[in-house]
C-alpha positions in Angstrom: 0.2 0.0 0.2 1.8 3.1 -1.3 2.7 6.1 1.7 1.7 9.2 0.7 2.6 12.4 2.4 -0.1 15.8 2.0 1.6 18.9 2.7 -1.2 21.4 2.4 -2.2 24.5 4.7 -6.4 24.4 3.9 -7.9 21.6 6.5 -10.8 21.1 4.5 -8.7 20.3 1.3 -6.3 18.8 3.4 -9.1 16.3 5.1 -11.0 15.9 2.0 -7.7 14.3 -0.3 -6.4 12.5 2.9 -9.8 10.5 2.9 -10.5 10.1 -0.7 -6.5 9.0 -1.1 -6.9 6.6 1.9 -10.4 5.1 0.1 -8.0 4.9 -3.0 -6.1 2.0 -0.9 -2.8 4.7 0.1 -1.5 5.0 3.4 -1.4 8.5 4.0 -0.1 11.3 6.6 -0.9 14.5 6.3 0.9 18.3 7.5 -0.4 21.6 7.9 3.2 23.5 7.5 6.1 22.8 5.5 8.3 22.5 8.7 5.7 20.0 9.7 6.1 17.8 6.3 10.0 17.8 6.6 9.6 16.0 10.1 6.9 13.7 9.0 9.1 12.8 5.9 11.6 11.7 8.4 9.5 9.6 10.0 6.9 8.3 7.9 9.2 7.7 4.8 6.4 8.3 2.2 6.7 7.0 -1.1 5.4 10.2 -2.7 4.5 13.4 -1.3 1.7 15.9 -2.4 3.0 19.7 -1.5 1.0 22.6 -1.9 2.7 25.4 -3.6 1.1 28.0 -1.5 2.1 27.2 2.4 2.0 29.9 5.4 6.0 30.2 7.0 8.1 28.2 5.0 6.8 28.1 1.0 6.0 24.9 -0.9 8.6 26.0 -2.9 11.2 26.1 0.1 10.1 23.1 1.0 10.6 21.3 -2.6 14.4 22.4 -2.8 14.7 21.1 1.1 13.1 17.1 0.0 15.5 17.5 -3.0 18.6 18.3 -1.3 18.8 15.0 0.3 16.1 12.7 -0.9 14.7 11.9 -4.5 11.3 10.9 -3.4 8.7 11.7 -5.8 7.0 15.3 -5.3 3.4 16.1 -7.1 3.1 20.1 -6.4 -0.6 21.3 -6.1 -1.5 24.5 -6.7 -4.6 26.6 -6.9 -2.8 29.1 -9.6 -2.6 29.4 -12.7 0.4 31.2 -13.1 3.0 29.8 -15.5 6.0 31.5 -13.5 5.0 29.6 -10.4 4.5 26.3 -12.0 7.8 26.9 -14.3 9.6 27.8 -10.8 8.2 24.7 -9.0 9.1 22.7 -11.7 12.6 23.6 -11.8 12.8 23.4 -7.9 12.6 19.4 -8.4 8.6 18.7 -8.3 8.1 15.9 -11.0 4.5 16.6 -11.9 1.6 18.7 -10.9 -1.8 19.2 -10.7 -4.2 22.3 -10.4 -6.4 22.8 -7.3 -9.4 21.6 -6.9 -8.2 18.3 -7.9 -10.4 15.2 -8.1 -9.6 12.2 -6.3 -9.0 9.9 -9.4 -6.7 12.0 -11.2 -4.2 13.0 -7.9 -4.7 9.0 -7.4 -3.9 8.4 -11.3 -0.8 10.9 -11.1 0.6 9.4 -7.7 1.0 5.5 -8.9 2.5 6.9 -12.8 4.8 8.6 -10.9 5.2 5.9 -8.6 6.1 3.2 -11.3 8.6 5.9 -12.6 11.0 4.9 -10.2 11.4 1.5 -11.7 12.6 3.8 -14.8 12.3 3.3 -18.6 10.7 0.3 -20.3 13.6 -2.6 -20.9 14.5 -3.3 -24.9 16.3 -6.8 -25.0 18.4 -4.9 -27.5 19.5 -2.0 -25.1 23.4 -2.7 -23.4 22.7 -3.0 -19.6 25.8 -0.7 -19.0 26.2 2.0 -21.5 28.9 4.8 -22.1 28.7 7.9 -23.4 32.0 9.8 -23.0 32.0 11.0 -19.2 28.6 9.6 -18.4 27.5 5.9 -17.3 24.5 4.7 -17.3 23.6 1.6 -15.6 19.9 -0.1 -16.6 20.0 -3.0 -14.4 21.4 -0.8 -11.3 19.2 2.4 -11.9 22.4 4.0 -11.6 24.1 7.1 -13.3 27.4 8.5 -13.0 29.4 11.1 -14.3 33.2 11.3 -14.2 33.3 8.6 -11.8 30.9 10.1 -9.1 27.4 9.0 -8.7 24.9 11.4 -9.8 21.9 11.6 -8.3 18.5 12.2 -10.3 14.7 12.3 -9.3 12.4 9.3 -11.0 11.3 11.4 -13.4 15.1 13.0 -14.6 15.9 9.1 -14.1 13.4 8.0 -16.5 14.1 11.0 -18.9 17.5 9.7 -19.7 16.6 6.2 -19.8 14.3 6.8 -22.4 16.3 9.0 -24.9 19.4 7.0 -24.5 18.1 4.0 -25.4 17.2 5.4 -28.7 20.1 7.5 -28.9 20.2 9.2 -32.0 16.2 9.3 -32.3 14.1 12.7 -31.7 11.3 12.9 -29.5 8.7 15.5 -29.3 7.9 16.9 -26.5 4.3 15.0 -26.4 6.3 11.6 -27.0 8.0 12.2 -23.9 5.2 13.3 -21.9 3.6 9.7 -22.7 6.6 7.8 -22.1 7.9 9.5 -18.5 4.9 11.3 -17.5 2.1 8.8 -19.0 -0.1 11.6 -19.9 -1.9 10.4 -22.8 -3.9 14.0 -23.5 -2.0 16.9 -25.2 -0.3 17.6 -22.0 1.9 20.7 -20.4 5.3 20.6 -22.6 6.5 22.3 -19.5 7.0 19.4 -17.6 9.5 18.1 -20.6 11.2 21.4 -20.6 11.5 22.0 -17.0 12.9 18.2 -16.5 15.6 18.1 -19.4 16.9 22.0 -17.4 17.3 19.5 -14.3 18.9 16.8 -15.4 21.4 18.5 -17.8 22.5 20.8 -14.8 23.0 17.0 -12.7 25.5 15.1 -15.8 27.3 18.1 -16.3 26.4 19.8 -19.6 27.6 23.1 -20.4 24.6 25.5 -20.7 24.4 26.6 -24.5 26.2 23.6 -25.7 25.2 20.4 -24.5 27.2 17.4 -24.6 24.1 14.9 -24.2 20.7 15.9 -24.1 20.0 17.9 -27.4 17.4 20.1 -28.0 15.6 20.2 -31.7 14.2 23.3 -32.7 10.5 23.5 -32.4 10.2 20.0 -31.5 11.7 18.0 -28.7 15.1 16.4 -27.9 17.3 14.1 -28.9 20.4 12.0 -26.9 24.1 11.8 -28.1 26.6 13.1 -29.9 26.2 15.8 -32.0 
């Protein structure tokens, strides 16, 4: 039974989401502040976090940054705002996905289950080597680990699945929609900001030089590809 931590200051919203997720079969804990949420992260050890963007005191963005400083637990950001800047900043801070409130329980449950599947990496292709060497970057598909210049690279679930998906078909150009379906399981016309923010985080972690990437290349007006120029 997946363990989910809800960090939400609105009591009515918090209680409603808690009850709905329990009915969907999740084990749920809830916190009303960012500080309490960080404490419960250590004691409850959730498999996923639903994090309100707008919290009193310590903001949801700061909570997200603090979690990502030491933990790669999947984070789904919840926001009542439709402001593009807030959403992009939240995604670039390390959130794996987001929902806009009010959100239906079935939608949130689906997002949680999708992000938990993402932890397992990308689907296996029998023709793909288990360990790949791409210059200074080494990808171990069996162990789901990545190293750069011999040093471990700590990737979140979305970043890891994105890298595994792209590198499994080096040289192939993927549209943003294709990546949304493969990584985030968004089968509808999804939000390209999820892809762009994740690519930005991934590039920063695998030693990419801004403006001159070595591994993940932008194909202008279409999407991304992995491999040498």
